[in-house]
C-alpha atoms as one frame of an Amber mdcrd trajectory, in Angstrom:
protein
 -42.932 -50.386 -45.169 -46.247 -51.881 -46.249 -48.406 -49.448 -48.208 -51.680
 -48.417 -46.508 -54.899 -49.917 -47.854 -56.303 -46.415 -48.358 -55.165 -42.830
 -48.070 -56.159 -41.306 -44.711 -58.104 -38.049 -44.661 -56.963 -35.401 -42.194
 -58.638 -32.089 -41.375 -56.627 -29.247 -39.867 -58.105 -26.224 -38.126 -55.399
 -23.753 -37.302 -53.192 -20.824 -38.144 -51.683 -19.773 -41.442 -48.873 -17.227
 -41.052 -46.177 -15.748 -43.173 -42.903 -16.479 -41.381 -40.463 -13.553 -41.460
 -37.159 -15.257 -40.667 -33.848 -13.631 -39.752 -30.715 -15.798 -39.514 -28.069
 -14.660 -37.001 -24.962 -16.008 -35.313 -26.722 -15.631 -31.966 -30.055 -14.188
 -30.877 -29.966 -10.655 -29.444 -30.330 -10.114 -25.742 -32.864  -7.589 -24.466
 -31.959  -4.099 -25.688 -29.275  -5.433 -28.035 -29.012  -5.159 -31.815 -27.203
  -7.834 -33.824 -26.482  -8.108 -37.536 -28.184 -10.912 -39.426 -26.730 -12.689
 -42.450 -29.992 -13.553 -44.241 -33.723 -12.762 -44.261 -36.460 -14.908 -45.782
 -40.265 -14.926 -45.992 -41.600 -18.469 -45.721 -45.203 -19.777 -45.537 -45.874
 -21.070 -42.031 -48.190 -21.055 -39.028 -48.685 -24.149 -36.886 -51.919 -25.117
 -38.614 -50.560 -24.717 -42.136 -47.302 -26.417 -41.143 -49.101 -29.465 -39.778
 -51.266 -29.583 -42.889 -48.198 -29.562 -45.153 -46.455 -32.186 -43.012 -49.462
 -34.510 -43.158 -49.928 -34.008 -46.905 -46.278 -34.714 -47.659 -46.456 -37.760
 -45.385 -49.182 -39.209 -47.588 -52.591 -38.012 -46.370 -55.391 -36.189 -48.140
 -55.533 -32.938 -46.156 -58.046 -30.088 -45.878 -57.283 -26.774 -44.165 -59.762
 -24.709 -42.124 -58.604 -21.230 -41.110 -58.276 -17.666 -42.401 -55.878 -15.457
 -44.320 -56.071 -11.805 -45.235 -56.931 -10.288 -48.608 -53.286  -9.347 -49.105
 -50.129 -10.611 -50.773 -49.196 -12.827 -47.802 -52.629 -14.448 -47.898 -52.428
 -15.074 -51.630 -49.010 -16.651 -51.268 -50.066 -18.830 -48.331 -53.094 -20.198
 -50.178 -50.980 -20.934 -53.240 -48.331 -22.685 -51.126 -50.934 -24.913 -49.462
 -52.478 -25.816 -52.791 -49.024 -26.549 -54.220 -48.646 -29.146 -51.439 -51.946
 -30.711 -52.500 -53.966 -29.339 -49.586 -57.656 -28.565 -50.106 -58.282 -24.880
 -49.291 -61.988 -24.489 -50.106 -62.707 -23.747 -46.420 -59.699 -21.481 -45.866
 -61.444 -18.121 -45.436 -60.275 -14.793 -46.840 -60.986 -11.906 -44.454 -60.253
  -8.179 -44.333 -57.883  -8.505 -41.351 -54.237  -8.769 -42.481 -52.692 -12.220
 -42.729 -50.958 -13.431 -39.565 -47.177 -13.197 -39.307 -44.483 -14.916 -37.279
 -41.243 -13.048 -36.634 -38.497 -15.638 -36.201 -34.831 -15.387 -35.238 -32.747
 -18.505 -35.992 -29.244 -18.775 -34.520 -26.224 -20.781 -35.645 -27.071 -23.604
 -33.229 -30.410 -24.107 -34.993 -32.414 -22.658 -32.086 -35.159 -20.131 -32.641
 -37.169 -17.390 -30.942 -40.604 -16.518 -32.319 -43.129 -13.679 -31.958 -46.525
 -14.429 -33.535 -48.941 -11.671 -34.602 -52.244 -13.533 -35.171 -53.912 -11.186
 -37.669 -56.552 -13.071 -39.686 -56.086 -16.148 -37.516 -57.801 -14.259 -34.706
 -61.074 -14.269 -36.669 -61.448 -18.064 -36.499 -63.732 -17.991 -33.460 -66.340
 -20.501 -34.682 -67.044 -23.029 -37.396 -68.253 -21.731 -40.755 -70.692 -23.507
 -43.092 -69.116 -26.689 -44.381 -66.524 -26.994 -41.613 -68.362 -29.602 -39.556
 -69.064 -31.752 -42.595 -65.402 -31.660 -43.525 -64.363 -32.643 -40.004 -66.936
 -35.449 -39.964 -65.434 -36.933 -43.144 -61.895 -37.046 -41.726 -60.002 -39.818
 -39.985 -58.294 -37.292 -37.710 -58.510 -33.613 -36.782 -55.345 -31.669 -35.999
 -55.645 -28.633 -33.717 -53.221 -26.109 -32.190 -53.627 -22.903 -30.158 -52.607
 -20.116 -32.560 -56.303 -19.503 -33.300 -58.918 -18.515 -30.672 -59.934 -21.147
 -28.146 -63.621 -20.763 -29.049 -62.965 -21.961 -32.580 -60.675 -24.763 -31.409
 -63.345 -25.928 -28.969 -66.045 -25.821 -31.658 -63.916 -27.971 -33.966 -63.063
 -30.461 -31.213 -66.739 -30.725 -30.306 -67.647 -31.446 -33.925 -65.001 -34.152
 -34.107 -66.279 -35.743 -30.909 -69.855 -35.772 -32.229 -68.734 -37.623 -35.344
 -66.231 -39.995 -33.748 -63.192 -38.364 -35.350 -59.873 -38.687 -33.516 -58.680
 -35.275 -32.288 -54.991 -34.477 -31.833 -54.225 -31.211 -30.029 -50.820 -29.547
 -29.950 -51.170 -27.158 -26.956 -48.937 -24.425 -28.359 -48.502 -21.705 -27.428
 -49.074 -23.149 -23.961 -52.017 -21.709 -22.044 -54.630 -22.933 -19.554 -57.044
 -25.283 -21.319 -60.758 -25.407 -20.472 -62.000 -28.788 -19.218 -64.557 -29.011
 -22.037 -61.743 -28.852 -24.612 -59.666 -31.501 -22.882 -62.771 -33.693 -22.669
 -62.998 -33.622 -26.470 -59.305 -34.395 -27.107 -58.152 -37.943 -27.829 -54.396
 -37.341 -28.048 -52.567 -34.400 -26.454 -49.217 -33.629 -28.096 -47.142 -31.105
 -26.076 -43.407 -30.683 -26.049 -41.703 -31.031 -22.680 -41.909 -27.293 -21.939
 -45.629 -27.149 -22.758 -46.235 -30.264 -20.652 -44.481 -28.587 -17.719 -46.516
 -25.408 -18.205 -49.794 -27.348 -18.300 -49.034 -29.487 -15.243 -46.665 -27.389
 -13.151 -44.258 -30.361 -13.184 -40.856 -29.355 -14.629 -38.033 -31.717 -15.603
 -40.074 -34.932 -15.260 -41.952 -35.843 -18.459 -43.170 -39.147 -17.041 -44.801
 -37.418 -14.067 -46.221 -34.740 -16.353 -47.672 -37.423 -18.624 -49.313 -39.168
 -15.675 -50.866 -35.877 -14.626 -52.164 -35.150 -18.138 -53.714 -38.627 -18.360
 -56.176 -37.528 -15.714 -57.635 -35.226 -18.381 -57.046 -36.939 -21.741 -56.797
 -40.634 -22.721 -53.473 -40.440 -24.602 -50.416 -38.186 -24.412 -47.268 -37.870
 -26.507 -44.602 -35.556 -25.079 -41.846 -34.631 -27.513 -38.424 -34.343 -25.911
 -36.316 -32.736 -28.626 -33.070 -34.598 -29.208 -34.111 -37.142 -26.547 -37.045
 -38.449 -28.579 -40.649 -38.800 -27.466 -42.736 -40.336 -24.697 -46.145 -41.961
 -25.247 -48.507 -42.634 -22.360 -52.062 -43.949 -22.293 -54.478 -44.868 -19.556
 -53.999 -48.459 -18.460 -50.866 -49.047 -20.564 -47.130 -48.987 -20.008 -45.398
 -45.856 -21.344 -43.430 -46.085 -24.590 -40.244 -44.080 -25.164 -38.779 -43.730
 -28.654 -35.327 -42.154 -29.110 -34.733 -39.408 -31.643 -32.407 -39.839 -34.576
 -29.139 -38.063 -33.831 -28.537 -35.419 -36.488 -26.930 -31.989 -36.695 -29.725
 -29.407 -36.596 -29.608 -26.494 -39.011 -33.039 -25.019 -38.132 -35.532 -26.498
 -35.667 -38.427 -24.267 -36.807 -41.403 -26.475 -37.658 -39.926 -29.704 -36.303
 -42.767 -30.216 -33.834 -45.349 -29.600 -36.550 -43.569 -32.061 -38.848 -43.730
 -34.644 -36.066 -47.430 -33.956 -35.441 -48.437 -34.244 -39.097 -46.453 -37.418
 -39.693 -47.684 -38.998 -36.449 -51.313 -38.316 -37.346 -50.821 -39.991 -40.722
 -49.070 -43.025 -39.227 -51.752 -43.545 -36.583 -54.558 -43.056 -39.131 -52.956
 -45.816 -41.207 -53.226 -48.149 -38.223 -49.543 -48.516 -37.364 -48.464 -49.481
 -33.869 -47.670 -46.626 -31.498 -43.965 -47.435 -31.415 -43.658 -47.589 -35.191
 -45.732 -44.422 -35.620 -43.561 -42.508 -33.150 -40.339 -43.686 -34.791 -41.642
 -42.764 -38.267 -42.693 -39.297 -37.066 -39.305 -38.890 -35.383 -37.609 -39.672
 -38.692 -39.693 -36.984 -40.372 -38.748 -34.420 -37.720 -35.063 -35.361 -37.955
 -35.114 -34.755 -41.703 -36.827 -31.382 -41.235 -34.282 -29.948 -38.778 -31.465
 -30.551 -41.245 -33.024 -27.987 -43.618 -33.901 -24.306 -43.353 -37.437 -23.022
 -42.880 -40.644 -24.504 -41.541 -43.049 -25.861 -44.158 -40.422 -25.910 -46.891
 -38.168 -28.142 -44.762 -40.785 -30.867 -44.330 -39.958 -34.224 -45.935 -42.027
 -36.239 -48.378 -43.247 -39.742 -47.649 -40.591 -41.496 -49.730 -37.881 -39.669
 -47.754 -39.428 -40.624 -44.407 -39.814 -44.237 -45.519 -36.154 -44.313 -46.563
 -35.023 -42.933 -43.185 -37.560 -44.533 -40.858 -38.865 -47.942 -39.748 -40.353
 -50.211 -42.392 -42.902 -52.154 -40.355
């Protein structure tokens, strides 16, 4: 693939959690106890995951968010910096660092409970945040931090002409003023159904979402992804067929890689296929951020044009 003429800059406002991961043969049913075979603590959170994915995919990345003044917070900051992510605007607060409690079964599926902790303090922009957003080529947002802070960041990006990509997870009703500031909405098929009330029909869900945002990408798991934009024919890109070991973080890997590809000016189809390659590599490894591939790996597995 042709090298980009310059390295894109991406800002991420979002969550930073410590993932507490238990590996089991199958997830417990309600009221049931099962025995796990392994437990791991892994840096995660949708914001931090997308930041790591974008950095490994070749962007210069800055992280806006909050961690606690505790061991989890110290480890999260160090992990981000190890991935080359700028953390000057990652706040340290007295509230404990957020955690995600994850159960991964032998089929690679997962169930997750998120305790926001310090992430819940990101209710507005702090000094320096808007300037950082203004200097970026793209802003990545998710919904594991309060909507007020997400809306403030999206508004700043809109004022400065910065492309905003929102992953609406966990799914919840979105205020019209936030959707008005979003350029690309990136739900999975379940989130798209929750937002539109249209289950089992991603194309219809995409058409509904285009009434609120100009571009939509719906990820479809092993069936690939669907891109739709106002006034254009939809584009469907199949997923690479691989055996999944752990799907945790796959959507964030896709989001980070897609943002990089689009910021480099690639066509939508090529960008989607490249991001799909990144996600396929990630699900073949354990963990979230630690499973995310580097650019040379994605280039080797993905399209070259």
